[in-house]
C-alpha positions, 0 to 999 in steps of 0.5 A: 585612893589608898590610905594615908600614912597616918592611918597606917601608923595608927593601926601599927600603934594600936597593935604594938603598944602605942607611938613610943613602942613603934619609934623604938622598933624603928630606931635601928633604921637610922644606924645604917651605913652610907652606901657611898662610904663602902668600898667595892669589896664590901658591896660585893660581899653584901651582895654575896651574903644576900644571894647565899642566904636566899632560900637558906637559913640566915644564921647558918650563913652568918656563922660561916661567913668568915669562911666565905670571906677567906674563900673569896679573898675578901671579896676582891673585885679583880680576883672574883670577876675572873674565875678559872675552872681550877678555882671554881673546882677548889671553891666547890670543894671548900667546906668552909662555904655553901658549895652551890655552883650557881651561887658561887658563879653569882659571886663572879658575875656580881664582881663584874656588876660592881665593876660596871657600877663603879665605872659609871660613878667612881664606886659601886656604893656611889652609884647606889647612893646617887640613884634617884631616891624616888626610884627604888624600882628602877634601881631594883630592875637594874640590879636584876638585869645586870646582876646575877640572882639579885631580883626580888627580895634578894636585891631589896635586902642587899639595898637595905643592908648596904644602907640605901633607903628603901622598902622591902616587900616582905609577906607582911608589907605586901599584906599591908599594901593590899589592906591600904588599897595600893595593890590587889594582887602580887607585888611583882608586876611592873604596874604593881611596883609603879603603884608601890613606889608612888605610894611610898613616895607619897607617904614619905612626903606626907610623913617626912619618914624614910622609906625604910621606916614606912616599910617597917611601919606597914609590916607592923600595921598587919598585927601584933605578930608582924 
């Protein structure tokens, strides 16, 4: 049996100066957009930012982001779902962006994914918001299968930044899940992800906290440098 959330929270408080200190470090999680309120171009923009940030220094992508917005026409879905060889060549020559061909093509493919989600539920944001709150791993799997380069942490960070409540399986969170007795190896297999989802759902019922707050509390429970 894995630990209770109360035990995990107590460990986080012991590492970081008590309950008020933990609450302060969770406060910003309440200030997130509602995915359903985001237009499709902002969904594609966020997907693309997380794809370009993967394996790269995030601050550099942030500093260059206005160039990305210009190069990709404000992430207009219709424009980006089609990408001629001429346009691809122009993007590969654009010094305002990171000129990675595979990631540039991911913008095209993920524009098509956004179109697909919007067709299913009026907008991609509504599709994300209306997915079963207790099944993040199902949504992660959908993004991985139907999108381009949206698996693993990239998809998890995308969901977090568009306001979808959920966990991010960072190194610290994975370490905490092992310490709590939820998993005993990598957090990547189907069986491990199912155990993680079940644990987050149980901790949510126990504590009344969001999965994002539980995720961050787990990270903080690892130690003072988490």
